[in-house]
Every structure is written in C-alpha cells, then in structure tokens.
C-alpha positions, 0 to 999 in steps of 0.5 A: 510170214512173221516179221523178225524182231530184235530182243534184248540179250537178257531174253537169251540169259533168262531162257538159258536159266529156265531151260525154255523159251520165254515170250519175246514181247517184254524183251523186244527193242523198238528201233527207229529207222536211220532216216527217221533219225537224221532226215528232218523236215527243214523248218523256220528257226526262231532264235534271238542271235544276230545270225538268225535268218529263215532257213532255205532248203539245202542246195541241190548239190548237197543231199541231206546227210545220212548216217548217224553223224552227231552233227545231224542229230538234235541233242534234245532227242537224247535219252535220259541217262539210265546208266548214270551209276555206270557212266559216273565211274567210267568218267572218273576213269577217263579223268585218270587216264587223261592225267596219266597221258593214256589218251587211247584208253581215255578215248575208248572209255569216252566212246563207251560212255556216250553209247551208255548214256544214249542206251534206252534201257538200264544195263542188266546183263554182261551180254547186253553190255558186250553187244553195244557199239564201242564196248569190248569184252574188257569194258563189258567186264568193268560195266558188269562189275559196277552193276553187280558190286556198285563199284569198280576195283580198278578205280578204287586202286587208282584212287588209293594211289597218292601219285594218281590222286595228285596227278588228277588234282594238279590237272585241274589247275588252270594253266597246268597240262599232263606233262607239268603235272607229271613232272611235279609228281615225280619231284615229290609234290602231292598237294596244292600247298606243295605246288604253291611253294614252287619258284618255277610257276608261270603267271597263269599257274599262279592265277589258277592256284589263287582262284582254284576253288572258284574256277572249279565251281560252276556258275548259274546261268543268271550269273553268266548272263550278268557277266556277258552284259557287263562285257556288252556294255563296255564294248558298246561304250567303245564302239556303238553298233557292235554285235555282242553275243555270249557263246559256249554252254550259255548259248546252248541253254545250259543252266550251269556254266563253267566259264563265259565266252563272248563273241564280238563283231561289226557288220561293216567289216571294219569297225571291229578292228583295234577295239579289243584292247580298248574293251579290255582297258575299259573292263579293267578301269571299272574293276571288273577284270582282276587277272589277265591270263593272256593279253589280247593277241591276234589269230589272223584277222581274229583277236582273243583275250583270256582273263578272270572277272568278278561281279560286284559283291563280297559273295561273288566268285572269280570267273573265267572269261574269254572275249573274241573279236572277229571280222563279219565275214568270219562271224558265222564260223566263229559263232558255231565254233565258240558255241560248241559243243566240242563233240558237235564241232568234232563231228561237223568238221569231220563231216566237212573233211569227208566231203572234201571240205575244211571247216574252222572258226575262220571259214568253210572251204570246198575242193580241198586237196589232201594226200593222207593227212597232208593238205595240198591246197586250201580250196575254195572259200564258200560264203557263210553269212549265217550259221544256217548257210554252213549247215546248208553247204554240208547237207545238214538241216539246221540245228539250234544252239540248244540242239548242239549240246552233245 
C-alpha cells in the first residue's frame, strides 16, 4: 500500500491547466514530525554569561513541551525568507495600521508575515497562499497581487495620502505614540519642522526630534559593545564585583543593534542597592550621557534608567541606552526578559499561563489562580537561579540567546 503524500497547491493548478495528472514528485512537500521540531535532546550549553550553568534534565513533573510553541524552537532553524518581496510590503502595511491604531489588522498581517517568512518555498500561486495558516482570502488576494504585479495597490494608496505618511513619520519619533501622532495630524502638522515649532512638546519628544536621524540608524555590533563596556567600567568604578551584562539584540547575536540594554546585579543580593544614580552620575561626568529620557526610577526592587549616550569622536552618533539594576534573586527572569526577542517573550509567558503559572521580568510563580483574565492569587514563587532553571520549570529544553531571535 502506498503512503499518501502532500503536494504543493501548484500541482493542482498545473493539472487543471493541462487537463491531465502530472507526476507528484516535483511538487511533494517534506514535512518534519512535530516531535522532531520541539523535542530536542538536552545538552550542555556553552555561553559566557554569568547565568551559565550545565543544564540538568527537566523535572519529572514537567514533561517536554509538545506543539509548535515559538519558545520551544530555535530561531537558528528558521528558513531563509524566500518571500521577502512579499513580506517587505506587508511589513509596511503593518506600520501603517499601527500608526492608524488599527491594531487587529496589524496583528493579522504580523501573523501572516511570520508564516510567509518560515514557508520553505516561494509563493507561486494564490491557492498556495490561501492554504497557509493565518492567511484568509483577502490576504491571499494581496499576496498574489504582489507576486503578479510586484506592488500592492492598497499600500500605494496609503503612501499617497499625506496624512498617512505624516502619521508614519511622527510615530518614529521617540516619545510619540499613535494618539499624539494622530492629534498632530488633525491639527495640520505634516513634517518634522511643523512639529518642532509646537509649544506643547514633552522633554522626551524634544530629545526624540533632536536625535531623530541618529535613533533611526542602527549601529554595528562593535559599537554596541563599546557602549556596554563604557557602562561596565563606570559601574565597576562605583561598586566592584558587580555583574554587568549587555542584553537585547546584542546578546541574541545580531550584527546590527537599534539600542543598547545593560543589566546589572550583585551576587550578594545587597550591593546593587542605591548604585544606579551613582553610575548615571559617573557617566554624565565623563560626558558619555548627553540626555536623560527618564530619570532612574524604581519598579519594585528593580531600578531603570533610560537615556542617550555618545562615544568619543566627531563622527559618532547619539544612541539609545537603557540600564537596569536588579536584585540577584530576580536576575535570571530579568535577563531573559531584557534579552528577548519580544516574540519569544510573548510565547514563553503564554506557555507559563497555560501551565497555571505566571512569568515576568521579576519572577516565575506556580499555582496561580485565575478567573478569566482576572488573577485571584499570586501563586507560589519558584526558585530561578539561572535562565536554564526557568526553561526546566516550564518543561522546555534550554535555548541559547542566539536561538531566541524570533
């Protein structure tokens, strides 16, 4: 008895055109089993962070997660994006829908973009697009229009509208959200010069306008490392033996970074206290910090600073910098959260919720009682000395930072 095969929808299209059955082999899809996708063999992880330990097997009470959870997959296994000509234009649609506060459409497009980026083949028919997850008839129509015409009429209509272009522009200013951008457009603003003349700008918006071009331009990994090293040197001059780790896209191994996030703690659980203001003051004294976007503030036991920095040299650009100081018992959860990616964080937090837990940048709690969206109890705090321990509690094999770049 022959095993059934799964073929691309183009096989059916070609058969209908020719009026006869074609061989299926050139159109067959090779699918991995779900177990192959997510049930990896535990292994020793080699990294250089302070949280690194040898992985131990998952606790017996938490079997390995099955199903296609993003947090259970390695981002290094992603396929090359063979549909970039499509996803580039759909991403511009997402930007526009976000600017116009049409969040549901933006989310729908984002889901479709993720599917298209991971699709192992170039889309060559409307039927093929329509059969993919998260892609309905209307989106399939738009995808096929891009394939055939090389452009999307709806996007061109958006781009030709002065108000939409202004919304997209204003939403790129640091400190400006969709509501503010919409108000400015309604009041007749169409350019950055129009906005700069306003008398109601916040200090953050003034800084965002002043460094607009610099903030939009990504920096090479080497520059992000230089910035992190300046912060580390200042931190250690204030309090020796601090652990200082750059997070975000840098820790995930990206070659280009949008900003720099630095996480600081101390193993004794006490010496990190009251040091953030001293570190920020030290960075101001050496001329490294040029603007404060948000003064150091408390978030429970954690501290956060948001500002703008610039390395020495006339050709250097102003860069966004966030510094987080956390107690040692919250370090692993904070490290995971500030490493990202945002998609990975959403996935692993949703998985925790499905398991009756809650995961934040502070802690992981089990036995959380909920009634719908309402949390009735905080649950029981679990020990999380390392990132590996968080994965183990959730029944996941450990993923290195580079494997979380979804």
